PQR file with spaces between the fields and no chain letter, atoms N, CA, C, O and H, PARSE charges and radii, in Angstrom:
ATOM       1  N    MET     1      92.087   88.953   84.679 -0.4000 1.5000
ATOM       2  CA   MET     1      92.889   88.598   85.839 -0.0000 2.0000
ATOM       3  C    MET     1      94.042   89.598   85.948  0.5500 1.7000
ATOM       4  O    MET     1      94.696   89.889   84.947 -0.5500 1.4000
ATOM       5  N    PRO     2      94.299   90.121   87.133 -0.5600 1.5000
ATOM       6  CA   PRO     2      95.372   91.110   87.293  0.2800 2.0000
ATOM       7  C    PRO     2      96.749   90.478   87.136  0.5500 1.7000
ATOM       8  O    PRO     2      96.940   89.283   87.361 -0.5500 1.4000
ATOM       9  N    TRP     3      97.688   91.308   86.747 -0.4000 1.5000
ATOM      10  CA   TRP     3      99.068   90.872   86.572 -0.0000 2.0000
ATOM      11  C    TRP     3      99.882   91.422   87.738  0.5500 1.7000
ATOM      12  O    TRP     3      99.936   92.636   87.935 -0.5500 1.4000
ATOM      13  H    TRP     3      97.533   92.278   86.563  0.4000 1.0000
ATOM      14  N    TYR     4     100.518   90.541   88.513 -0.4000 1.5000
ATOM      15  CA   TYR     4     101.318   90.948   89.657 -0.0000 2.0000
ATOM      16  C    TYR     4     102.777   90.616   89.406  0.5500 1.7000
ATOM      17  O    TYR     4     103.092   89.617   88.758 -0.5500 1.4000
ATOM      18  H    TYR     4     100.474   89.554   88.353  0.4000 1.0000
ATOM      19  N    SER     5     103.664   91.453   89.920 -0.4000 1.5000
ATOM      20  CA   SER     5     105.084   91.117   89.922 -0.0000 2.0000
ATOM      21  C    SER     5     105.575   91.253   91.360  0.5500 1.7000
ATOM      22  O    SER     5     105.267   92.226   92.048 -0.5500 1.4000
ATOM      23  H    SER     5     103.408   92.263   90.446  0.4000 1.0000
ATOM      24  N    PHE     6     106.346   90.257   91.800 -0.4000 1.5000
ATOM      25  CA   PHE     6     106.756   90.160   93.191 -0.0000 2.0000
ATOM      26  C    PHE     6     108.268   90.122   93.318  0.5500 1.7000
ATOM      27  O    PHE     6     108.981   89.754   92.384 -0.5500 1.4000
ATOM      28  H    PHE     6     106.596   89.467   91.241  0.4000 1.0000
ATOM      29  N    SER     7     108.739   90.507   94.487 -0.4000 1.5000
ATOM      30  CA   SER     7     110.124   90.248   94.878 -0.0000 2.0000
ATOM      31  C    SER     7     110.068   89.533   96.226  0.5500 1.7000
ATOM      32  O    SER     7     109.317   89.918   97.122 -0.5500 1.4000
ATOM      33  H    SER     7     108.160   90.805   95.246  0.4000 1.0000
ATOM      34  N    GLU     8     110.879   88.483   96.346 -0.4000 1.5000
ATOM      35  CA   GLU     8     110.853   87.689   97.572 -0.0000 2.0000
ATOM      36  C    GLU     8     111.660   88.382   98.660  0.5500 1.7000
ATOM      37  O    GLU     8     112.731   88.931   98.400 -0.5500 1.4000
ATOM      38  H    GLU     8     111.488   88.170   95.618  0.4000 1.0000
ATOM      39  N    ILE     9     111.141   88.353   99.870 -0.4000 1.5000
ATOM      40  CA   ILE     9     111.821   88.913  101.033 -0.0000 2.0000
ATOM      41  C    ILE     9     112.405   87.745  101.808  0.5500 1.7000
ATOM      42  O    ILE     9     111.678   86.836  102.209 -0.5500 1.4000
ATOM      43  H    ILE     9     110.271   87.907  100.081  0.4000 1.0000
ATOM      44  N    TRP    10     113.712   87.764  102.022 -0.4000 1.5000
ATOM      45  CA   TRP    10     114.325   86.655  102.737 -0.0000 2.0000
ATOM      46  C    TRP    10     114.070   86.800  104.233  0.5500 1.7000
ATOM      47  O    TRP    10     114.290   87.863  104.813 -0.5500 1.4000
ATOM      48  H    TRP    10     114.303   88.502  101.697  0.4000 1.0000
ATOM      49  N    THR    11     113.603   85.712  104.846 -0.4000 1.5000
ATOM      50  CA   THR    11     113.431   85.627  106.295 -0.0000 2.0000
ATOM      51  C    THR    11     113.856   84.231  106.722  0.5500 1.7000
ATOM      52  O    THR    11     113.875   83.325  105.890 -0.5500 1.4000
ATOM      53  H    THR    11     113.425   84.849  104.375  0.4000 1.0000
ATOM      54  N    PRO    12     114.196   84.027  107.982 -0.5600 1.5000
ATOM      55  CA   PRO    12     114.518   82.677  108.450  0.2800 2.0000
ATOM      56  C    PRO    12     113.346   81.703  108.298  0.5500 1.7000
ATOM      57  O    PRO    12     113.557   80.491  108.276 -0.5500 1.4000
ATOM      58  N    LEU    13     112.125   82.210  108.195 -0.4000 1.5000
ATOM      59  CA   LEU    13     110.962   81.342  108.015 -0.0000 2.0000
ATOM      60  C    LEU    13     110.985   80.615  106.678  0.5500 1.7000
ATOM      61  O    LEU    13     110.320   79.591  106.521 -0.5500 1.4000
ATOM      62  H    LEU    13     111.954   83.195  108.213  0.4000 1.0000
ATOM      63  N    SER    14     111.749   81.134  105.705 -0.4000 1.5000
ATOM      64  CA   SER    14     111.785   80.483  104.397 -0.0000 2.0000
ATOM      65  C    SER    14     112.409   79.092  104.472  0.5500 1.7000
ATOM      66  O    SER    14     112.171   78.266  103.591 -0.5500 1.4000
ATOM      67  H    SER    14     112.290   81.966  105.832  0.4000 1.0000
ATOM      68  N    MET    15     113.200   78.820  105.501 -0.4000 1.5000
ATOM      69  CA   MET    15     113.754   77.476  105.686 -0.0000 2.0000
ATOM      70  C    MET    15     112.658   76.476  106.047  0.5500 1.7000
ATOM      71  O    MET    15     112.830   75.273  105.851 -0.5500 1.4000
ATOM      72  H    MET    15     113.394   79.491  106.217  0.4000 1.0000
ATOM      73  N    PHE    16     111.533   76.964  106.571 -0.4000 1.5000
ATOM      74  CA   PHE    16     110.422   76.111  106.977 -0.0000 2.0000
ATOM      75  C    PHE    16     109.262   76.150  105.985  0.5500 1.7000
ATOM      76  O    PHE    16     108.193   75.609  106.266 -0.5500 1.4000
ATOM      77  H    PHE    16     111.394   77.941  106.729  0.4000 1.0000
ATOM      78  N    GLY    17     109.461   76.778  104.837 -0.4000 1.5000
ATOM      79  CA   GLY    17     108.436   76.789  103.796 -0.0000 2.0000
ATOM      80  C    GLY    17     107.499   77.973  103.831  0.5500 1.7000
ATOM      81  O    GLY    17     106.521   78.000  103.085 -0.5500 1.4000
ATOM      82  H    GLY    17     110.330   77.217  104.609  0.4000 1.0000
ATOM      83  N    VAL    18     107.767   78.961  104.680 -0.4000 1.5000
ATOM      84  CA   VAL    18     106.936   80.173  104.739 -0.0000 2.0000
ATOM      85  C    VAL    18     107.717   81.282  104.041  0.5500 1.7000
ATOM      86  O    VAL    18     108.764   81.712  104.526 -0.5500 1.4000
ATOM      87  H    VAL    18     108.562   78.939  105.286  0.4000 1.0000
ATOM      88  N    LYS    19     107.205   81.742  102.902 -0.4000 1.5000
ATOM      89  CA   LYS    19     107.916   82.756  102.127 -0.0000 2.0000
ATOM      90  C    LYS    19     107.096   84.034  102.066  0.5500 1.7000
ATOM      91  O    LYS    19     105.877   83.996  101.897 -0.5500 1.4000
ATOM      92  H    LYS    19     106.355   81.392  102.507  0.4000 1.0000
ATOM      93  N    LEU    20     107.772   85.158  102.205 -0.4000 1.5000
ATOM      94  CA   LEU    20     107.126   86.470  102.122 -0.0000 2.0000
ATOM      95  C    LEU    20     107.502   87.130  100.805  0.5500 1.7000
ATOM      96  O    LEU    20     108.648   87.052  100.364 -0.5500 1.4000
ATOM      97  H    LEU    20     108.762   85.189  102.342  0.4000 1.0000
ATOM      98  N    TYR    21     106.531   87.777  100.185 -0.4000 1.5000
ATOM      99  CA   TYR    21     106.742   88.481   98.929 -0.0000 2.0000
ATOM     100  C    TYR    21     106.205   89.890   99.063  0.5500 1.7000
ATOM     101  O    TYR    21     105.251   90.142   99.798 -0.5500 1.4000
ATOM     102  H    TYR    21     105.600   87.840  100.543  0.4000 1.0000
ATOM     103  N    ARG    22     106.846   90.822   98.327 -0.4000 1.5000
ATOM     104  CA   ARG    22     106.352   92.196   98.274 -0.0000 2.0000
ATOM     105  C    ARG    22     106.000   92.507   96.826  0.5500 1.7000
ATOM     106  O    ARG    22     106.784   92.265   95.908 -0.5500 1.4000
ATOM     107  H    ARG    22     107.622   90.617   97.730  0.4000 1.0000
ATOM     108  N    GLU    23     104.811   93.043   96.650 -0.4000 1.5000
ATOM     109  CA   GLU    23     104.361   93.446   95.329 -0.0000 2.0000
ATOM     110  C    GLU    23     105.197   94.646   94.887  0.5500 1.7000
ATOM     111  O    GLU    23     105.381   95.583   95.663 -0.5500 1.4000
ATOM     112  H    GLU    23     104.175   93.239   97.396  0.4000 1.0000
ATOM     113  N    LYS    24     105.703   94.633   93.657 -0.4000 1.5000
ATOM     114  CA   LYS    24     106.597   95.701   93.207 -0.0000 2.0000
ATOM     115  C    LYS    24     105.883   97.026   92.983  0.5500 1.7000
ATOM     116  O    LYS    24     106.460   98.085   93.234 -0.5500 1.4000
ATOM     117  H    LYS    24     105.554   93.871   93.026  0.4000 1.0000
ATOM     118  N    ASN    25     104.646   96.988   92.517 -0.4000 1.5000
ATOM     119  CA   ASN    25     103.942   98.239   92.204 -0.0000 2.0000
ATOM     120  C    ASN    25     103.315   98.888   93.427  0.5500 1.7000
ATOM     121  O    ASN    25     103.508  100.082   93.658 -0.5500 1.4000
ATOM     122  H    ASN    25     104.178   96.128   92.313  0.4000 1.0000
ATOM     123  N    GLU    26     102.572   98.128   94.208 -0.4000 1.5000
ATOM     124  CA   GLU    26     101.816   98.715   95.314 -0.0000 2.0000
ATOM     125  C    GLU    26     102.438   98.459   96.677  0.5500 1.7000
ATOM     126  O    GLU    26     101.915   98.927   97.689 -0.5500 1.4000
ATOM     127  H    GLU    26     102.415   97.158   94.020  0.4000 1.0000
ATOM     128  N    ARG    27     103.539   97.727   96.723 -0.4000 1.5000
ATOM     129  CA   ARG    27     104.305   97.477   97.958 -0.0000 2.0000
ATOM     130  C    ARG    27     103.497   96.745   99.026  0.5500 1.7000
ATOM     131  O    ARG    27     103.741   96.948  100.215 -0.5500 1.4000
ATOM     132  H    ARG    27     103.963   97.347   95.902  0.4000 1.0000
ATOM     133  N    LYS    28     102.545   95.902   98.635 -0.4000 1.5000
ATOM     134  CA   LYS    28     101.752   95.127   99.590 -0.0000 2.0000
ATOM     135  C    LYS    28     102.447   93.807   99.874  0.5500 1.7000
ATOM     136  O    LYS    28     103.168   93.283   99.025 -0.5500 1.4000
ATOM     137  H    LYS    28     102.347   95.737   97.669  0.4000 1.0000
ATOM     138  N    LEU    29     102.229   93.267  101.073 -0.4000 1.5000
ATOM     139  CA   LEU    29     102.859   92.012  101.465 -0.0000 2.0000
ATOM     140  C    LEU    29     101.964   90.824  101.152  0.5500 1.7000
ATOM     141  O    LEU    29     100.747   90.874  101.332 -0.5500 1.4000
ATOM     142  H    LEU    29     101.643   93.693  101.763  0.4000 1.0000
ATOM     143  N    TRP    30     102.594   89.756  100.680 -0.4000 1.5000
ATOM     144  CA   TRP    30     101.917   88.499  100.389 -0.0000 2.0000
ATOM     145  C    TRP    30     102.685   87.391  101.080  0.5500 1.7000
ATOM     146  O    TRP    30     103.882   87.533  101.330 -0.5500 1.4000
ATOM     147  H    TRP    30     103.583   89.715  100.534  0.4000 1.0000
ATOM     148  N    VAL    31     102.017   86.288  101.395 -0.4000 1.5000
ATOM     149  CA   VAL    31     102.659   85.157  102.059 -0.0000 2.0000
ATOM     150  C    VAL    31     102.319   83.888  101.288  0.5500 1.7000
ATOM     151  O    VAL    31     101.220   83.745  100.752 -0.5500 1.4000
ATOM     152  H    VAL    31     101.044   86.173  101.192  0.4000 1.0000
ATOM     153  N    LYS    32     103.279   82.972  101.243 -0.4000 1.5000
ATOM     154  CA   LYS    32     103.062   81.664  100.634 -0.0000 2.0000
ATOM     155  C    LYS    32     103.559   80.623  101.616  0.5500 1.7000
ATOM     156  O    LYS    32     104.708   80.678  102.053 -0.5500 1.4000
ATOM     157  H    LYS    32     104.172   83.088  101.678  0.4000 1.0000
ATOM     158  N    VAL    33     102.698   79.670  101.970 -0.4000 1.5000
ATOM     159  CA   VAL    33     103.046   78.627  102.933 -0.0000 2.0000
ATOM     160  C    VAL    33     103.054   77.302  102.190  0.5500 1.7000
ATOM     161  O    VAL    33     102.022   76.846  101.697 -0.5500 1.4000
ATOM     162  H    VAL    33     101.764   79.626  101.615  0.4000 1.0000
ATOM     163  N    GLY    34     104.232   76.687  102.114 -0.4000 1.5000
ATOM     164  CA   GLY    34     104.351   75.399  101.431 -0.0000 2.0000
ATOM     165  C    GLY    34     104.042   75.516   99.950  0.5500 1.7000
ATOM     166  O    GLY    34     104.553   76.408   99.273 -0.5500 1.4000
ATOM     167  H    GLY    34     105.070   77.058  102.514  0.4000 1.0000
ATOM     168  N    ASN    35     103.201   74.612   99.442 -0.4000 1.5000
ATOM     169  CA   ASN    35     102.835   74.608   98.022 -0.0000 2.0000
ATOM     170  C    ASN    35     101.507   75.290   97.750  0.5500 1.7000
ATOM     171  O    ASN    35     100.979   75.183   96.643 -0.5500 1.4000
ATOM     172  H    ASN    35     102.786   73.888   99.992  0.4000 1.0000
ATOM     173  N    LYS    36     100.958   75.987   98.727 -0.4000 1.5000
ATOM     174  CA   LYS    36      99.675   76.667   98.545 -0.0000 2.0000
ATOM     175  C    LYS    36      99.858   77.961   97.752  0.5500 1.7000
ATOM     176  O    LYS    36     100.984   78.387   97.494 -0.5500 1.4000
ATOM     177  H    LYS    36     101.387   76.075   99.626  0.4000 1.0000
ATOM     178  N    LYS    37      98.737   78.580   97.368 -0.4000 1.5000
ATOM     179  CA   LYS    37      98.772   79.827   96.612 -0.0000 2.0000
ATOM     180  C    LYS    37      99.251   80.978   97.487  0.5500 1.7000
ATOM     181  O    LYS    37      99.152   80.927   98.713 -0.5500 1.4000
ATOM     182  H    LYS    37      97.823   78.234   97.577  0.4000 1.0000
ATOM     183  N    ARG    38      99.773   82.018   96.836 -0.4000 1.5000
ATOM     184  CA   ARG    38     100.095   83.247   97.561 -0.0000 2.0000
ATOM     185  C    ARG    38      98.803   83.936   97.956  0.5500 1.7000
ATOM     186  O    ARG    38      97.815   83.899   97.222 -0.5500 1.4000
ATOM     187  H    ARG    38      99.854   82.059   95.840  0.4000 1.0000
ATOM     188  N    ARG    39      98.818   84.571   99.133 -0.4000 1.5000
ATOM     189  CA   ARG    39      97.658   85.353   99.557 -0.0000 2.0000
ATOM     190  C    ARG    39      98.137   86.583  100.298  0.5500 1.7000
ATOM     191  O    ARG    39      99.220   86.599  100.883 -0.5500 1.4000
ATOM     192  H    ARG    39      99.620   84.601   99.729  0.4000 1.0000
ATOM     193  N    ARG    40      97.308   87.615  100.260 -0.4000 1.5000
ATOM     194  CA   ARG    40      97.660   88.867  100.922 -0.0000 2.0000
ATOM     195  C    ARG    40      97.823   88.633  102.405  0.5500 1.7000
ATOM     196  O    ARG    40      97.026   87.915  103.009 -0.5500 1.4000
ATOM     197  H    ARG    40      96.429   87.602   99.784  0.4000 1.0000
ATOM     198  N    LEU    41      98.824   89.215  102.995 -0.4000 1.5000
ATOM     199  CA   LEU    41      99.114   88.991  104.403 -0.0000 2.0000
ATOM     200  C    LEU    41      98.067   89.624  105.307  0.5500 1.7000
ATOM     201  O    LEU    41      97.698   89.030  106.320 -0.5500 1.4000
ATOM     202  H    LEU    41      99.471   89.799  102.505  0.4000 1.0000
ATOM     203  N    PHE    42      97.585   90.801  104.973 -0.4000 1.5000
ATOM     204  CA   PHE    42      96.620   91.487  105.826 -0.0000 2.0000
ATOM     205  C    PHE    42      95.235   91.538  105.211  0.5500 1.7000
ATOM     206  O    PHE    42      94.406   92.330  105.660 -0.5500 1.4000
ATOM     207  H    PHE    42      97.884   91.283  104.150  0.4000 1.0000
ATOM     208  N    GLY    43      94.953   90.738  104.219 -0.4000 1.5000
ATOM     209  CA   GLY    43      93.618   90.629  103.643 -0.0000 2.0000
ATOM     210  C    GLY    43      93.240   91.809  102.768  0.5500 1.7000
ATOM     211  O    GLY    43      93.981   92.786  102.657 -0.5500 1.4000
ATOM     212  H    GLY    43      95.626   90.094  103.854  0.4000 1.0000
ATOM     213  N    HIS    44      92.088   91.701  102.159 -0.4000 1.5000
ATOM     214  CA   HIS    44      91.569   92.750  101.290 -0.0000 2.0000
ATOM     215  C    HIS    44      90.646   93.657  102.079  0.5500 1.7000
ATOM     216  O    HIS    44      90.010   93.223  103.039 -0.5500 1.4000
ATOM     217  H    HIS    44      91.486   90.908  102.250  0.4000 1.0000
ATOM     218  N    LYS    45      90.573   94.906  101.678 -0.4000 1.5000
ATOM     219  CA   LYS    45      89.683   95.828  102.378 -0.0000 2.0000
ATOM     220  C    LYS    45      88.218   95.497  102.105  0.5500 1.7000
ATOM     221  O    LYS    45      87.344   95.924  102.860 -0.5500 1.4000
ATOM     222  H    LYS    45      91.089   95.259  100.898  0.4000 1.0000
ATOM     223  N    ASP    46      87.930   94.741  101.038 -0.4000 1.5000
ATOM     224  CA   ASP    46      86.555   94.359  100.729 -0.0000 2.0000
ATOM     225  C    ASP    46      85.997   93.392  101.763  0.5500 1.7000
ATOM     226  O    ASP    46      84.781   93.315  101.938 -0.5500 1.4000
ATOM     227  H    ASP    46      88.639   94.393  100.424  0.4000 1.0000
ATOM     228  N    HIS    47      86.860   92.654  102.449 -0.4000 1.5000
ATOM     229  CA   HIS    47      86.407   91.628  103.382 -0.0000 2.0000
ATOM     230  C    HIS    47      86.249   92.147  104.809  0.5500 1.7000
ATOM     231  O    HIS    47      85.821   91.407  105.694 -0.5500 1.4000
ATOM     232  H    HIS    47      87.848   92.717  102.307  0.4000 1.0000
ATOM     233  N    ARG    48      86.588   93.401  105.034 -0.4000 1.5000
ATOM     234  CA   ARG    48      86.415   93.965  106.374 -0.0000 2.0000
ATOM     235  C    ARG    48      84.944   94.249  106.621  0.5500 1.7000
ATOM     236  O    ARG    48      84.187   94.545  105.697 -0.5500 1.4000
ATOM     237  H    ARG    48      86.936   94.002  104.315  0.4000 1.0000
ATOM     238  N    MET    49      84.558   94.154  107.871 -0.4000 1.5000
ATOM     239  CA   MET    49      83.163   94.447  108.207 -0.0000 2.0000
ATOM     240  C    MET    49      82.985   95.954  108.340  0.5500 1.7000
ATOM     241  O    MET    49      83.787   96.636  108.977 -0.5500 1.4000
ATOM     242  H    MET    49      85.173   93.913  108.622  0.4000 1.0000
ATOM     243  N    GLU    50      81.937   96.454  107.737 -0.4000 1.5000
ATOM     244  CA   GLU    50      81.646   97.881  107.828 -0.0000 2.0000
ATOM     245  C    GLU    50      80.661   98.123  108.953  0.5500 1.7000
ATOM     246  O    GLU    50      79.745   97.331  109.175 -0.5500 1.4000
ATOM     247  H    GLU    50      81.285   95.900  107.218  0.4000 1.0000
ATOM     248  N    GLU    51      80.856   99.212  109.654 -0.4000 1.5000
ATOM     249  CA   GLU    51      79.961   99.542  110.770 -0.0000 2.0000
ATOM     250  C    GLU    51      79.062  100.696  110.406  0.5500 1.7000
ATOM     251  O    GLU    51      78.239  101.118  111.218 -0.5500 1.4000
ATOM     252  H    GLU    51      81.600   99.855  109.474  0.4000 1.0000
């Protein structure tokens, strides 16, 4: 399992339970809504459809 380290980005949405995180190493954005797991904001490149 990969090891991630995050820093939280403050936004007004955090008052409503939507928190944004930035990965420290690769600078990718992650989102956490309520008590659910963090997930990549723009998805993985593996899930894109290839033409």
